[in-house]
The first five atom37 places (N, CA, C, CB, O) and aatype in JSON, in Angstrom:
{
  "aatype": [12, 6, 7, 0, 11, 6, 15, 1, 11, 15, 1, 1, 9, 0, 9, 7, 4, 1, 10, 0, 13, 13, 7, 6, 3, 3, 19, 6, 7, 6, 7, 6, 19, 10, 3, 10, 15, 13, 16, 7, 4, 12, 0, 11, 15, 6, 15, 16, 19, 5, 14, 7, 10, 5, 12, 11, 19, 15, 10, 13, 10, 15, 3, 7, 8, 6, 17, 14, 19, 1, 19, 3, 6, 0, 9, 19, 1, 17, 0, 1, 7, 7, 6, 13, 7, 19, 6, 13, 10, 0, 12, 1, 14, 14, 5, 10, 5, 1, 9, 5, 5, 13, 19, 9, 11, 16, 11, 14, 10],
  "atom_mask": [
    [1, 1, 1, 1, 1],
    [1, 1, 1, 1, 1],
    [1, 1, 1, 0, 1],
    [1, 1, 1, 1, 1],
    [1, 1, 1, 1, 1],
    [1, 1, 1, 1, 1],
    [1, 1, 1, 1, 1],
    [1, 1, 1, 1, 1],
    [1, 1, 1, 1, 1],
    [1, 1, 1, 1, 1],
    [1, 1, 1, 1, 1],
    [1, 1, 1, 1, 1],
    [1, 1, 1, 1, 1],
    [1, 1, 1, 1, 1],
    [1, 1, 1, 1, 1],
    [1, 1, 1, 0, 1],
    [1, 1, 1, 1, 1],
    [1, 1, 1, 1, 1],
    [1, 1, 1, 1, 1],
    [1, 1, 1, 1, 1],
    [1, 1, 1, 1, 1],
    [1, 1, 1, 1, 1],
    [1, 1, 1, 0, 1],
    [1, 1, 1, 1, 1],
    [1, 1, 1, 1, 1],
    [1, 1, 1, 1, 1],
    [1, 1, 1, 1, 1],
    [1, 1, 1, 1, 1],
    [1, 1, 1, 0, 1],
    [1, 1, 1, 1, 1],
    [1, 1, 1, 0, 1],
    [1, 1, 1, 1, 1],
    [1, 1, 1, 1, 1],
    [1, 1, 1, 1, 1],
    [1, 1, 1, 1, 1],
    [1, 1, 1, 1, 1],
    [1, 1, 1, 1, 1],
    [1, 1, 1, 1, 1],
    [1, 1, 1, 1, 1],
    [1, 1, 1, 0, 1],
    [1, 1, 1, 1, 1],
    [1, 1, 1, 1, 1],
    [1, 1, 1, 1, 1],
    [1, 1, 1, 1, 1],
    [1, 1, 1, 1, 1],
    [1, 1, 1, 1, 1],
    [1, 1, 1, 1, 1],
    [1, 1, 1, 1, 1],
    [1, 1, 1, 1, 1],
    [1, 1, 1, 1, 1],
    [1, 1, 1, 1, 1],
    [1, 1, 1, 0, 1],
    [1, 1, 1, 1, 1],
    [1, 1, 1, 1, 1],
    [1, 1, 1, 1, 1],
    [1, 1, 1, 1, 1],
    [1, 1, 1, 1, 1],
    [1, 1, 1, 1, 1],
    [1, 1, 1, 1, 1],
    [1, 1, 1, 1, 1],
    [1, 1, 1, 1, 1],
    [1, 1, 1, 1, 1],
    [1, 1, 1, 1, 1],
    [1, 1, 1, 0, 1],
    [1, 1, 1, 1, 1],
    [1, 1, 1, 1, 1],
    [1, 1, 1, 1, 1],
    [1, 1, 1, 1, 1],
    [1, 1, 1, 1, 1],
    [1, 1, 1, 1, 1],
    [1, 1, 1, 1, 1],
    [1, 1, 1, 1, 1],
    [1, 1, 1, 1, 1],
    [1, 1, 1, 1, 1],
    [1, 1, 1, 1, 1],
    [1, 1, 1, 1, 1],
    [1, 1, 1, 1, 1],
    [1, 1, 1, 1, 1],
    [1, 1, 1, 1, 1],
    [1, 1, 1, 1, 1],
    [1, 1, 1, 0, 1],
    [1, 1, 1, 0, 1],
    [1, 1, 1, 1, 1],
    [1, 1, 1, 1, 1],
    [1, 1, 1, 0, 1],
    [1, 1, 1, 1, 1],
    [1, 1, 1, 1, 1],
    [1, 1, 1, 1, 1],
    [1, 1, 1, 1, 1],
    [1, 1, 1, 1, 1],
    [1, 1, 1, 1, 1],
    [1, 1, 1, 1, 1],
    [1, 1, 1, 1, 1],
    [1, 1, 1, 1, 1],
    [1, 1, 1, 1, 1],
    [1, 1, 1, 1, 1],
    [1, 1, 1, 1, 1],
    [1, 1, 1, 1, 1],
    [1, 1, 1, 1, 1],
    [1, 1, 1, 1, 1],
    [1, 1, 1, 1, 1],
    [1, 1, 1, 1, 1],
    [1, 1, 1, 1, 1],
    [1, 1, 1, 1, 1],
    [1, 1, 1, 1, 1],
    [1, 1, 1, 1, 1],
    [1, 1, 1, 1, 1],
    [1, 1, 1, 1, 1],
    [1, 1, 1, 1, 1]
  ],
  "atom_positions": [
    [[-10.77, 91.58, -71.15], [-10.9, 90.4, -70.3], [-11.64, 90.75, -69.02], [-9.51, 89.81, -69.97], [-11.27, 91.67, -68.29]],
    [[-12.68, 90.01, -68.77], [-13.4, 90.26, -67.53], [-12.63, 89.67, -66.36], [-14.83, 89.68, -67.59], [-11.98, 88.63, -66.5]],
    [[-12.72, 90.34, -65.21], [-12.04, 89.82, -64.03], [-10.59, 90.28, -63.92], [0.0, 0.0, 0.0], [-10.02, 90.24, -62.83]],
    [[-10.0, 90.71, -65.03], [-8.59, 91.11, -64.98], [-8.41, 92.38, -64.16], [-8.05, 91.32, -66.4], [-7.35, 92.62, -63.58]],
    [[-9.47, 93.21, -64.11], [-9.34, 94.48, -63.41], [-9.84, 94.43, -61.98], [-10.08, 95.55, -64.16], [-9.82, 95.44, -61.28]],
    [[-10.3, 93.27, -61.53], [-10.87, 93.24, -60.18], [-9.78, 93.56, -59.16], [-11.51, 91.87, -59.86], [-8.69, 92.98, -59.19]],
    [[-10.09, 94.51, -58.27], [-9.07, 94.9, -57.29], [-9.17, 93.98, -56.1], [-9.23, 96.4, -56.86], [-10.25, 93.72, -55.57]],
    [[-8.04, 93.48, -55.68], [-8.02, 92.54, -54.57], [-7.48, 93.25, -53.35], [-7.17, 91.3, -54.91], [-6.36, 93.77, -53.36]],
    [[-8.27, 93.28, -52.31], [-7.79, 93.89, -51.07], [-6.99, 92.84, -50.31], [-8.97, 94.44, -50.19], [-7.29, 91.65, -50.37]],
    [[-5.98, 93.28, -49.6], [-5.25, 92.35, -48.75], [-6.17, 91.86, -47.65], [-3.98, 93.02, -48.15], [-7.03, 92.59, -47.15]],
    [[-5.97, 90.62, -47.29], [-6.7, 90.05, -46.16], [-6.31, 90.82, -44.91], [-6.38, 88.52, -45.99], [-5.13, 91.06, -44.67]],
    [[-7.3, 91.22, -44.11], [-7.01, 91.96, -42.87], [-7.49, 91.17, -41.68], [-7.68, 93.36, -42.89], [-8.53, 90.51, -41.73]],
    [[-6.72, 91.24, -40.61], [-7.12, 90.56, -39.38], [-7.16, 91.57, -38.24], [-6.15, 89.39, -39.04], [-6.42, 92.55, -38.22]],
    [[-8.05, 91.31, -37.29], [-8.13, 92.17, -36.1], [-7.17, 91.61, -35.06], [-9.6, 92.24, -35.55], [-7.24, 90.43, -34.7]],
    [[-6.29, 92.45, -34.57], [-5.39, 92.02, -33.5], [-5.22, 93.17, -32.53], [-4.0, 91.55, -34.06], [-5.59, 94.3, -32.82]],
    [[-4.66, 92.88, -31.39], [-4.41, 93.93, -30.41], [-2.98, 93.86, -29.93], [0.0, 0.0, 0.0], [-2.73, 93.79, -28.73]],
    [[-2.05, 93.89, -30.86], [-0.65, 93.81, -30.43], [-0.06, 95.22, -30.32], [0.19, 92.96, -31.42], [-0.6, 96.19, -30.85]],
    [[1.06, 95.3, -29.63], [1.73, 96.58, -29.41], [2.57, 96.92, -30.63], [2.6, 96.53, -28.14], [3.09, 96.04, -31.32]],
    [[2.68, 98.23, -30.89], [3.63, 98.65, -31.91], [4.39, 99.85, -31.39], [2.91, 98.97, -33.24], [3.9, 100.62, -30.56]],
    [[5.61, 99.99, -31.89], [6.42, 101.17, -31.58], [6.81, 101.78, -32.91], [7.69, 100.81, -30.7], [7.04, 101.06, -33.88]],
    [[6.89, 103.11, -32.96], [7.28, 103.74, -34.21], [8.23, 104.89, -33.96], [6.05, 104.23, -34.97], [8.21, 105.53, -32.91]],
    [[9.07, 105.13, -34.96], [10.07, 106.18, -34.92], [10.0, 106.89, -36.25], [11.52, 105.61, -34.63], [10.26, 106.29, -37.3]],
    [[9.63, 108.17, -36.22], [9.44, 108.9, -37.47], [10.41, 110.04, -37.62], [0.0, 0.0, 0.0], [11.31, 110.24, -36.81]],
    [[10.2, 110.78, -38.7], [11.01, 111.97, -38.98], [10.78, 113.0, -37.87], [10.66, 112.57, -40.37], [9.79, 112.93, -37.14]],
    [[11.69, 113.93, -37.75], [11.57, 115.03, -36.78], [11.38, 114.54, -35.35], [10.42, 115.93, -37.16], [10.64, 115.14, -34.57]],
    [[12.05, 113.45, -35.0], [12.01, 112.92, -33.64], [10.61, 112.53, -33.17], [12.58, 113.93, -32.69], [10.35, 112.49, -31.97]],
    [[9.71, 112.24, -34.1], [8.39, 111.73, -33.71], [8.58, 110.27, -33.32], [7.32, 111.89, -34.87], [9.1, 109.48, -34.11]],
    [[8.17, 109.91, -32.13], [8.19, 108.5, -31.77], [7.07, 108.23, -30.8], [9.55, 108.1, -31.18], [6.59, 109.13, -30.11]],
    [[6.67, 106.98, -30.76], [5.58, 106.64, -29.85], [5.29, 105.16, -29.86], [0.0, 0.0, 0.0], [5.92, 104.38, -30.58]],
    [[4.32, 104.81, -29.05], [3.85, 103.44, -28.99], [2.36, 103.47, -29.22], [4.2, 102.76, -27.62], [1.71, 104.5, -29.05]],
    [[1.83, 102.34, -29.6], [0.4, 102.26, -29.81], [-0.05, 100.82, -29.84], [0.0, 0.0, 0.0], [0.7, 99.9, -29.51]],
    [[-1.29, 100.65, -30.26], [-1.86, 99.32, -30.37], [-2.33, 99.13, -31.8], [-3.03, 99.11, -29.36], [-2.99, 99.99, -32.37]],
    [[-1.97, 97.98, -32.39], [-2.42, 97.65, -33.73], [-3.86, 97.13, -33.63], [-1.48, 96.59, -34.41], [-4.14, 96.21, -32.86]],
    [[-4.76, 97.73, -34.4], [-6.16, 97.31, -34.4], [-6.44, 96.28, -35.48], [-7.08, 98.52, -34.58], [-7.18, 95.32, -35.26]],
    [[-5.83, 96.49, -36.65], [-5.9, 95.45, -37.67], [-4.63, 95.47, -38.5], [-7.14, 95.63, -38.58], [-3.91, 96.47, -38.56]],
    [[-4.37, 94.34, -39.14], [-3.09, 94.13, -39.81], [-3.33, 93.4, -41.12], [-2.12, 93.32, -38.91], [-4.17, 92.51, -41.2]],
    [[-2.59, 93.8, -42.16], [-2.57, 93.06, -43.42], [-1.12, 92.99, -43.88], [-3.5, 93.74, -44.51], [-0.22, 93.52, -43.22]],
    [[-0.89, 92.34, -45.03], [0.48, 92.24, -45.57], [1.03, 93.62, -45.9], [0.51, 91.35, -46.82], [2.24, 93.84, -45.86]],
    [[0.13, 94.55, -46.22], [0.57, 95.83, -46.78], [0.48, 96.99, -45.8], [-0.25, 96.15, -47.98], [0.91, 98.1, -46.13]],
    [[-0.05, 96.77, -44.6], [-0.14, 97.87, -43.66], [-0.95, 97.51, -42.43], [0.0, 0.0, 0.0], [-1.29, 96.35, -42.2]],
    [[-1.26, 98.53, -41.64], [-2.03, 98.29, -40.43], [-2.79, 99.55, -40.05], [-1.12, 97.83, -39.27], [-2.5, 100.65, -40.53]],
    [[-3.78, 99.36, -39.17], [-4.46, 100.48, -38.54], [-4.09, 100.4, -37.07], [-6.04, 100.44, -38.77], [-4.1, 99.32, -36.47]],
    [[-3.78, 101.55, -36.49], [-3.33, 101.55, -35.11], [-3.95, 102.73, -34.38], [-1.8, 101.61, -35.02], [-4.49, 103.65, -34.99]],
    [[-3.84, 102.69, -33.05], [-4.22, 103.86, -32.26], [-3.08, 104.16, -31.3], [-5.57, 103.63, -31.49], [-2.39, 103.27, -30.8]],
    [[-2.9, 105.46, -31.05], [-1.78, 105.88, -30.21], [-2.12, 107.21, -29.57], [-0.47, 105.97, -31.03], [-2.91, 107.99, -30.11]],
    [[-1.52, 107.46, -28.4], [-1.67, 108.77, -27.78], [-0.75, 109.79, -28.43], [-1.38, 108.68, -26.27], [-0.96, 111.0, -28.28]],
    [[0.26, 109.31, -29.16], [1.16, 110.22, -29.88], [0.44, 110.7, -31.14], [2.52, 109.51, -30.25], [-0.23, 109.92, -31.82]],
    [[0.58, 111.97, -31.43], [-0.06, 112.54, -32.62], [0.81, 112.29, -33.84], [-0.32, 114.05, -32.45], [2.0, 112.61, -33.84]],
    [[0.22, 111.71, -34.87], [0.94, 111.53, -36.14], [0.13, 112.2, -37.24], [1.18, 110.01, -36.46], [-1.1, 112.29, -37.17]],
    [[0.83, 112.66, -38.24], [0.19, 113.36, -39.37], [0.3, 112.5, -40.62], [0.84, 114.75, -39.6], [1.29, 111.79, -40.8]],
    [[-0.72, 112.55, -41.5], [-0.59, 111.86, -42.79], [0.67, 112.33, -43.52], [-1.85, 112.1, -43.67], [1.0, 113.52, -43.5]],
    [[1.36, 111.39, -44.15], [2.59, 111.72, -44.86], [3.85, 111.47, -44.04], [0.0, 0.0, 0.0], [4.95, 111.49, -44.59]],
    [[3.69, 111.23, -42.73], [4.86, 110.98, -41.88], [5.51, 109.65, -42.27], [4.45, 110.96, -40.39], [4.85, 108.62, -42.31]],
    [[6.8, 109.69, -42.57], [7.57, 108.47, -42.84], [8.07, 107.95, -41.5], [8.77, 108.75, -43.85], [8.51, 108.72, -40.65]],
    [[8.0, 106.63, -41.32], [8.42, 106.06, -40.04], [8.96, 104.65, -40.19], [7.26, 106.07, -39.06], [8.74, 103.98, -41.2]],
    [[9.67, 104.23, -39.15], [10.04, 102.82, -38.97], [9.09, 102.28, -37.92], [11.58, 102.65, -38.54], [8.74, 102.98, -36.97]],
    [[8.66, 101.02, -38.1], [7.67, 100.45, -37.2], [8.17, 99.11, -36.67], [6.31, 100.28, -37.91], [8.76, 98.32, -37.41]],
    [[7.94, 98.85, -35.39], [8.18, 97.54, -34.8], [6.84, 96.99, -34.34], [9.2, 97.61, -33.61], [6.13, 97.64, -33.57]],
    [[6.49, 95.79, -34.82], [5.22, 95.13, -34.46], [5.51, 93.98, -33.52], [4.46, 94.63, -35.74], [6.3, 93.09, -33.85]],
    [[4.89, 93.99, -32.36], [5.12, 92.94, -31.36], [4.02, 91.88, -31.51], [5.14, 93.53, -29.91], [3.06, 91.84, -30.74]],
    [[4.17, 91.03, -32.53], [3.17, 90.0, -32.82], [3.25, 88.87, -31.79], [3.36, 89.43, -34.24], [4.32, 88.58, -31.26]],
    [[2.12, 88.25, -31.53], [2.11, 87.1, -30.61], [2.28, 85.83, -31.45], [0.77, 87.04, -29.76], [1.38, 84.99, -31.52]],
    [[3.45, 85.71, -32.08], [3.68, 84.56, -32.97], [4.82, 83.67, -32.49], [3.98, 85.05, -34.39], [5.4, 82.91, -33.27]],
    [[5.14, 83.77, -31.19], [6.15, 82.88, -30.64], [7.58, 83.4, -30.71], [0.0, 0.0, 0.0], [8.48, 82.8, -30.13]],
    [[7.8, 84.51, -31.41], [9.14, 85.09, -31.47], [9.28, 86.14, -30.37], [9.42, 85.73, -32.87], [8.31, 86.82, -30.02]],
    [[10.48, 86.26, -29.83], [10.69, 87.22, -28.75], [10.91, 88.63, -29.28], [11.88, 86.81, -27.9], [10.7, 89.6, -28.56]],
    [[11.34, 88.75, -30.54], [11.67, 90.07, -31.07], [10.55, 90.53, -32.01], [13.04, 90.04, -31.81], [9.85, 89.7, -32.6]],
    [[10.4, 91.84, -32.14], [9.32, 92.36, -33.0], [9.65, 92.24, -34.48], [9.04, 93.82, -32.66], [10.81, 92.08, -34.87]],
    [[8.6, 92.32, -35.3], [8.76, 92.44, -36.75], [9.13, 93.9, -37.01], [7.44, 92.01, -37.53], [8.48, 94.81, -36.52]],
    [[10.16, 94.1, -37.8], [10.6, 95.47, -38.09], [10.25, 95.85, -39.53], [12.12, 95.61, -37.85], [10.62, 95.15, -40.48]],
    [[9.54, 96.95, -39.66], [9.23, 97.51, -40.97], [10.18, 98.7, -41.15], [7.69, 97.96, -41.09], [10.11, 99.68, -40.41]],
    [[11.06, 98.6, -42.14], [12.11, 99.61, -42.32], [11.56, 100.94, -42.81], [13.16, 99.11, -43.3], [12.07, 102.0, -42.46]],
    [[10.5, 100.88, -43.62], [9.93, 102.11, -44.17], [8.42, 101.97, -44.21], [10.5, 102.42, -45.57], [7.9, 101.02, -44.79]],
    [[7.73, 102.93, -43.61], [6.27, 102.96, -43.64], [5.84, 104.42, -43.71], [5.65, 102.23, -42.39], [6.61, 105.32, -43.39]],
    [[4.59, 104.63, -44.12], [4.08, 105.99, -44.22], [2.66, 106.04, -43.67], [4.12, 106.5, -45.69], [1.86, 105.14, -43.89]],
    [[2.36, 107.11, -42.95], [1.01, 107.31, -42.43], [0.14, 107.82, -43.58], [1.0, 108.32, -41.21], [0.44, 108.85, -44.19]],
    [[-0.93, 107.09, -43.89], [-1.82, 107.47, -44.99], [-2.99, 108.31, -44.52], [-2.35, 106.23, -45.69], [-3.48, 109.17, -45.27]],
    [[-3.46, 108.09, -43.28], [-4.56, 108.89, -42.73], [-4.47, 108.87, -41.21], [-5.95, 108.36, -43.21], [-3.87, 107.96, -40.63]],
    [[-5.05, 109.87, -40.58], [-5.06, 109.95, -39.11], [-6.35, 110.64, -38.68], [-3.81, 110.73, -38.57], [-6.71, 111.69, -39.21]],
    [[-7.06, 110.03, -37.71], [-8.32, 110.58, -37.2], [-8.46, 110.22, -35.74], [-9.53, 110.04, -38.02], [-8.5, 109.04, -35.38]],
    [[-8.54, 111.22, -34.89], [-8.86, 111.01, -33.48], [-8.03, 109.95, -32.78], [0.0, 0.0, 0.0], [-8.58, 109.11, -32.07]],
    [[-6.74, 109.97, -32.97], [-5.88, 109.01, -32.28], [-5.67, 107.71, -33.04], [0.0, 0.0, 0.0], [-4.79, 106.92, -32.69]],
    [[-6.47, 107.47, -34.08], [-6.28, 106.28, -34.92], [-5.61, 106.71, -36.22], [-7.63, 105.55, -35.2], [-5.81, 107.83, -36.69]],
    [[-4.83, 105.81, -36.79], [-4.15, 106.14, -38.04], [-3.89, 104.88, -38.85], [-2.85, 106.87, -37.77], [-3.8, 103.78, -38.31]],
    [[-3.77, 105.08, -40.16], [-3.48, 103.98, -41.07], [-2.06, 104.1, -41.58], [0.0, 0.0, 0.0], [-1.62, 105.18, -41.97]],
    [[-1.35, 102.98, -41.59], [0.05, 102.95, -42.01], [0.18, 101.99, -43.19], [0.98, 102.52, -40.84], [-0.31, 100.87, -43.15]],
    [[0.86, 102.45, -44.24], [1.19, 101.56, -45.35], [2.65, 101.16, -45.22], [0.93, 102.25, -46.74], [3.53, 102.0, -45.03]],
    [[2.91, 99.84, -45.31], [4.28, 99.34, -45.24], [4.9, 99.5, -46.63], [4.33, 97.84, -44.77], [4.36, 99.01, -47.62]],
    [[6.05, 100.2, -46.7], [6.7, 100.44, -47.98], [7.9, 99.52, -48.2], [7.15, 101.87, -48.07], [8.12, 99.07, -49.33]],
    [[8.67, 99.24, -47.15], [9.87, 98.41, -47.32], [10.19, 97.66, -46.04], [11.07, 99.28, -47.75], [10.19, 98.22, -44.94]],
    [[10.47, 96.37, -46.21], [10.97, 95.57, -45.1], [11.71, 94.38, -45.69], [9.79, 95.1, -44.14], [11.51, 94.02, -46.85]],
    [[12.56, 93.77, -44.87], [13.32, 92.63, -45.36], [12.38, 91.43, -45.52], [14.49, 92.29, -44.39], [11.42, 91.29, -44.76]],
    [[12.66, 90.56, -46.5], [11.76, 89.42, -46.78], [11.4, 88.57, -45.55], [12.39, 88.55, -47.8], [10.24, 88.19, -45.41]],
    [[12.36, 88.25, -44.65], [11.96, 87.42, -43.49], [10.92, 88.12, -42.61], [13.19, 87.08, -42.65], [10.08, 87.45, -42.0]],
    [[10.97, 89.44, -42.55], [10.01, 90.19, -41.74], [8.62, 90.1, -42.39], [10.45, 91.68, -41.6], [7.62, 89.89, -41.71]],
    [[8.58, 90.27, -43.71], [7.31, 90.17, -44.43], [6.73, 88.76, -44.29], [7.51, 90.52, -45.92], [5.52, 88.6, -44.12]],
    [[7.58, 87.75, -44.35], [7.11, 86.37, -44.21], [6.45, 86.16, -42.84], [8.26, 85.38, -44.39], [5.44, 85.47, -42.74]],
    [[7.02, 86.76, -41.81], [6.4, 86.64, -40.47], [5.01, 87.24, -40.46], [7.27, 87.31, -39.41], [4.08, 86.65, -39.9]],
    [[4.86, 88.42, -41.07], [3.53, 89.05, -41.12], [2.59, 88.17, -41.93], [3.61, 90.47, -41.74], [1.45, 87.94, -41.51]],
    [[3.04, 87.67, -43.08], [2.17, 86.85, -43.92], [1.73, 85.59, -43.18], [2.89, 86.47, -45.22], [0.55, 85.24, -43.22]],
    [[2.66, 84.9, -42.51], [2.29, 83.69, -41.79], [1.32, 83.99, -40.67], [3.54, 83.01, -41.23], [0.37, 83.23, -40.44]],
    [[1.54, 85.09, -39.96], [0.67, 85.47, -38.85], [-0.74, 85.78, -39.37], [1.24, 86.7, -38.1], [-1.73, 85.34, -38.79]],
    [[-0.82, 86.54, -40.47], [-2.12, 86.91, -41.04], [-2.86, 85.69, -41.56], [-1.94, 87.94, -42.19], [-4.07, 85.55, -41.35]],
    [[-2.14, 84.8, -42.23], [-2.77, 83.6, -42.8], [-3.35, 82.7, -41.71], [-1.76, 82.82, -43.66], [-4.4, 82.08, -41.9]],
    [[-2.66, 82.61, -40.57], [-3.1, 81.72, -39.49], [-4.25, 82.3, -38.67], [-1.95, 81.41, -38.57], [-4.88, 81.58, -37.9]],
    [[-4.52, 83.58, -38.83], [-5.53, 84.26, -38.01], [-6.79, 84.5, -38.82], [-4.98, 85.6, -37.46], [-6.73, 84.75, -40.02]],
    [[-7.94, 84.41, -38.15], [-9.2, 84.62, -38.88], [-9.29, 86.03, -39.45], [-10.41, 84.35, -37.96], [-8.95, 87.0, -38.76]],
    [[-9.74, 86.17, -40.7], [-9.86, 87.51, -41.29], [-11.03, 88.28, -40.7], [-10.02, 87.41, -42.8], [-11.92, 87.7, -40.1]],
    [[-11.01, 89.59, -40.89], [-12.12, 90.46, -40.45], [-13.33, 90.21, -41.34], [-11.71, 91.97, -40.5], [-14.37, 90.84, -41.15]]
  ]
}
């Protein structure tokens, strides 16, 4: 079947919201989210993170809620010069819905 194998990338949006993260071995820090999708984000931070680091992430979206979106489990997939990519592995459904609604309402990259 043609088209069955087409890989679909998640819609990504450019944003500049704050994020905080708490990882293994007492790694913690703050940074800025550069782009966001349903499945992860790219961020920059003065804290050094290594690929493979498991972390919890709080995203401070400008979506009218006072509290951040919490990602219970995420992993750093790559890191270069203060920027890094995070894949979201686990979060509660209401948290994912907030990210999805925010991404859908914002213009894609």
